C-alpha positions as CSV (number, residue, x, y, z in Angstrom):
1,M,0.2,-0.3,0.4
2,Y,1.2,3.2,-0.5
3,G,3.9,2.1,-3.6
4,S,7.6,2.9,-1.5
5,V,6.8,2.8,1.9
6,A,8.8,3.8,5.2
7,R,6.1,3.0,7.5
8,T,5.4,2.5,10.7
9,P,2.5,-0.2,12.0
10,P,-0.8,1.5,13.1
11,L,-1.3,1.6,16.8
12,R,-5.2,1.3,18.1
13,T,-4.8,3.4,21.5
14,S,-5.4,2.9,25.1
15,S,-7.5,6.4,25.1
16,A,-9.7,6.0,21.3
17,P,-12.6,5.0,21.8
18,C,-13.5,2.3,19.9
19,F,-16.8,4.1,18.6
20,D,-17.4,7.2,17.5
21,D,-17.8,9.4,21.1
22,R,-20.4,11.6,19.8
23,A,-22.5,8.7,19.7
24,V,-21.9,6.1,22.6
25,T,-18.1,6.3,23.6
26,L,-17.3,3.0,25.0
27,G,-13.4,2.3,26.0
28,P,-11.1,0.5,24.4
29,E,-12.3,-2.8,25.4
30,M,-15.1,-3.0,23.8
31,C,-12.8,-3.7,20.7
32,Q,-12.1,-6.7,21.9
33,T,-14.6,-9.3,21.4
34,P,-15.9,-6.8,18.6
35,D,-19.0,-9.0,16.7
36,V,-20.8,-9.9,20.3
37,K,-20.2,-5.9,21.3
38,R,-21.1,-3.9,18.6
39,A,-24.7,-6.4,18.1
40,A,-24.6,-5.0,22.3
41,L,-23.9,-1.6,21.0
42,I,-26.4,-1.4,18.4
43,V,-29.2,-2.1,20.4
44,L,-28.2,0.1,22.7
45,W,-28.2,2.4,20.7
46,S,-31.8,1.9,18.6
47,L,-32.8,2.1,22.7
48,L,-31.7,5.5,23.2
49,L,-32.9,7.0,19.6
50,N,-35.9,5.5,19.8
51,L,-35.5,7.9,23.4
52,G,-35.2,10.6,21.2
53,L,-30.9,11.4,23.3
54,F,-29.2,11.3,20.1
55,Q,-29.3,13.7,17.2
56,A,-28.6,12.5,13.0
57,C,-28.3,14.5,10.4
58,S,-30.9,14.4,7.9
59,S,-30.7,14.7,4.1
60,S,-31.3,18.1,3.7
61,G,-28.1,19.9,6.6
62,I,-30.7,20.1,9.4
63,V,-30.6,18.2,12.8
64,T,-33.3,16.6,13.3
65,S,-33.8,14.2,16.5
66,G,-35.7,10.3,17.6
67,D,-39.8,12.8,18.3
68,G,-40.2,11.1,14.9
69,A,-38.2,12.5,11.9
70,A,-35.8,9.9,11.2
71,P,-32.2,10.1,10.2
72,S,-31.4,9.8,7.1
73,G,-29.0,6.7,5.7
74,T,-28.5,3.8,8.1
75,L,-27.2,2.7,11.7
76,R,-23.5,3.9,10.5
77,D,-25.1,7.3,9.9
78,V,-24.4,7.6,13.8
79,V,-22.5,4.9,15.1
80,T,-18.9,3.7,13.3
81,P,-16.3,1.2,14.3
82,D,-13.3,3.9,15.3
83,R,-10.3,4.6,12.8
84,E,-7.1,2.6,12.9
85,R,-4.2,5.6,14.6
86,L,-0.6,5.6,13.4
87,Q,2.3,5.2,16.5
88,A,3.9,8.1,13.7
89,P,3.6,9.3,10.4
90,I,4.4,6.9,7.4
91,L,6.6,8.1,5.8
92,I,6.8,7.9,1.8
93,D,9.6,7.1,-0.1
94,A,9.0,9.5,-3.4
95,S,13.3,9.7,-4.4
96,L,12.3,8.3,-7.5
97,I,10.4,11.2,-8.7
98,D,11.6,14.1,-7.0
99,A,14.9,14.3,-4.6
100,S,13.9,16.8,-2.3
101,C,9.4,15.2,-2.0
102,S,8.3,14.4,0.9
103,I,5.0,13.0,0.8
104,R,3.7,11.9,4.5
105,I,0.8,10.5,6.2
106,E,-0.7,11.6,9.4
107,T,-3.9,10.4,12.3
108,P,-4.8,14.0,13.7
109,P,-5.9,13.0,17.5
110,F,-10.2,13.6,16.4
111,L,-11.7,16.6,17.0
112,D,-15.5,16.9,18.4
113,S,-17.2,17.7,15.6
114,P,-20.5,19.8,15.9
115,H,-22.7,21.5,14.1
116,V,-21.3,25.0,13.7
117,E,-23.6,28.5,12.6
118,I,-22.1,30.1,9.1
119,G,-19.4,32.1,10.4
120,T,-18.3,30.3,13.4
121,P,-15.2,30.7,13.6
122,V,-13.1,27.3,13.6
123,I,-9.7,26.3,14.7
124,Y,-8.8,23.2,13.4
125,N,-5.7,20.7,14.8
126,S,-4.2,19.8,11.6
127,N,-3.9,21.3,8.1
128,P,-5.8,20.7,6.4
129,P,-8.5,19.8,9.0
130,A,-9.3,15.9,8.9
131,S,-12.4,16.0,11.7
132,G,-13.9,18.7,13.7
133,P,-17.0,21.1,13.3
134,H,-18.4,21.9,10.6
135,Y,-21.4,23.6,8.9
136,P,-24.8,21.9,8.6
137,I,-24.4,21.4,4.8
138,W,-22.0,20.3,3.2
139,A,-19.8,20.2,-1.0
140,A,-21.3,19.0,-3.5
141,F,-19.3,15.4,-4.6
142,Q,-17.4,17.6,-8.2
143,E,-14.6,19.6,-8.7
144,Y,-14.1,23.4,-8.0
145,A,-12.5,26.4,-10.0
146,T,-12.9,28.3,-6.5
147,P,-11.5,27.7,-3.0
148,V,-14.3,25.9,-0.6
149,D,-14.6,27.1,2.9
150,R,-13.0,23.8,4.8
151,R,-16.2,23.8,7.3
152,Y,-17.7,22.9,4.4
153,Y,-16.1,19.8,3.6
154,V,-15.8,18.7,6.9
155,H,-19.3,17.6,6.8
156,N,-18.3,15.8,3.3
157,L,-15.2,13.9,5.7
158,E,-17.9,12.8,8.1
159,H,-20.0,11.8,4.8
160,G,-17.4,9.1,4.1
161,A,-15.8,10.9,1.3
162,V,-12.5,11.8,0.2
163,V,-11.2,15.8,-0.4
164,L,-8.4,16.8,-2.9
165,L,-6.7,19.6,-2.2
166,Y,-4.0,21.6,-3.7
167,R,-2.0,25.4,-3.6
168,C,-0.3,26.3,-6.9
169,Q,3.1,27.2,-6.1
170,D,3.2,28.8,-9.7
171,A,0.4,32.1,-10.4
172,S,0.1,29.9,-13.9
173,G,-1.3,27.3,-12.4
174,C,-0.3,23.5,-11.5
175,P,-1.9,21.7,-14.0
176,E,-0.5,18.2,-13.5
177,I,-1.2,18.5,-9.9
178,V,-4.8,18.8,-10.4
179,A,-5.1,16.3,-14.0
180,G,-2.7,13.6,-11.2
181,L,-6.1,14.2,-8.7
182,R,-8.5,13.6,-11.3
183,A,-7.2,10.6,-12.5
184,A,-6.8,9.5,-8.5
185,I,-10.6,10.3,-8.6
186,A,-11.7,9.1,-11.7
187,A,-9.9,5.3,-10.6
188,L,-12.4,5.1,-7.5
189,P,-15.1,2.4,-8.3
190,N,-18.8,3.6,-8.5
191,D,-20.3,4.1,-5.1
192,P,-22.9,2.1,-4.9
193,I,-24.6,3.8,-2.3
194,C,-24.7,7.0,-4.6
195,I,-26.4,5.7,-7.3
196,N,-29.5,7.7,-6.9
197,E,-28.6,10.5,-5.9
198,G,-27.1,11.7,-9.1
199,V,-23.4,10.9,-7.6
200,R,-20.7,8.7,-8.5
201,V,-18.2,8.8,-5.7
202,R,-18.0,10.5,-2.8
203,A,-14.8,13.4,-3.7
204,I,-14.6,16.3,-4.2
205,L,-11.3,18.8,-5.8
206,T,-10.6,22.4,-5.3
207,P,-7.9,24.0,-4.4
208,D,-7.1,25.4,-0.8
209,P,-5.3,28.1,-0.3
210,L,-4.5,27.3,3.1
211,L,-2.3,24.5,2.9
212,D,1.1,24.8,3.4
213,V,2.0,21.8,0.8
214,P,1.1,21.6,-3.1
215,L,-1.6,18.8,-2.5
216,A,-3.6,16.9,0.0
217,V,-6.3,14.3,0.4
218,T,-8.0,14.8,3.5
219,A,-10.5,11.8,4.8
220,W,-12.2,11.4,8.2
221,G,-9.1,10.7,10.0
222,W,-6.6,10.5,7.8
223,I,-4.5,12.9,5.9
224,Y,-2.3,12.5,3.0
225,K,0.3,15.5,2.6
226,A,2.6,15.5,-0.7
227,G,5.5,18.5,-2.3
228,C,4.6,16.3,-5.4
229,L,2.8,14.7,-7.9
230,D,3.4,10.9,-7.0
231,P,0.2,8.5,-8.3
232,V,0.6,5.7,-6.9
233,S,0.6,6.6,-3.7
234,L,-2.0,8.9,-3.7
235,K,-4.5,6.2,-5.5
236,D,-3.7,4.1,-2.9
237,F,-4.7,6.3,-0.1
238,V,-7.6,7.9,-1.8
239,R,-8.9,3.6,-2.6
240,A,-7.7,2.9,1.0
241,H,-9.4,6.0,3.3
242,Y,-13.2,6.2,0.4
243,G,-15.7,6.0,2.8
244,Q,-14.5,5.7,5.7
245,G,-16.8,8.6,7.5
246,P,-19.0,8.6,10.9
247,E,-22.4,9.2,8.9
248,E,-22.3,6.7,5.5
249,Y,-24.1,8.9,3.3
250,C,-24.6,10.3,-0.7
251,G,-27.4,13.2,-0.7
252,N,-25.7,15.9,-3.0
253,G,-24.6,19.3,-0.8
254,Q,-24.6,22.1,-2.4
255,V,-22.4,24.6,-5.1
256,I,-23.2,27.9,-3.7
257,F,-22.4,28.6,-0.5
258,E,-22.4,32.1,1.8
259,Q,-19.7,34.2,2.5
260,S,-18.3,33.8,5.6
261,V,-15.2,34.3,7.6
262,P,-11.8,32.3,6.4
263,D,-10.9,29.1,9.3
264,R,-7.4,28.1,10.9
């Protein structure tokens, strides 16, 4: 995976919950016998949802509760196994492409990820973000010529999307990088949960002027950052981390966004 890699094995940390902490937070012991304990958790979750104690996103992006309004999608909207963590970043050898190129894969700590009002300032713990507070609506799954505010696309990550980002170093643009990112999306197979949504895959391609590298990919809890285009590791990352958000949902988002104060 990821082409030629010098990597550290993944670690499920003792402090990480086994399930999404916005639903039911259980200790790492829940990971020891997943089938039996996950089944128990599902029963518990169903009971709590029926009592109206938890919330889920509706297809309109508005929060609905257990008061008779059915949440969108399936149980994965609100309960999902914790994603594996890395003891240290994965470093990818890209010297054959560019001797000065650095490629790394990171798993920043998960942030609480509530909905916030449009315009609410948000400070993320990674660049680009891989979780955290986000707007109640999300961006349509497509390519954009102008930057999509991070507080929109973090919501896409929560829905299992991969978001491919670039920051051109030259005023004339970076067509090779953009073409490589497009190719990584094109290599994804059709998403079966998107068949009736007018969407092929849950992916976004957008410039991001806040990046500190020429290109990056972010998925829920995982980040790929590169100083050069390495098609092999790029496609491997996109495929490996596609559809891994806590909400398995493919309803399309918006293409027109309210103007707001930039996030960080």
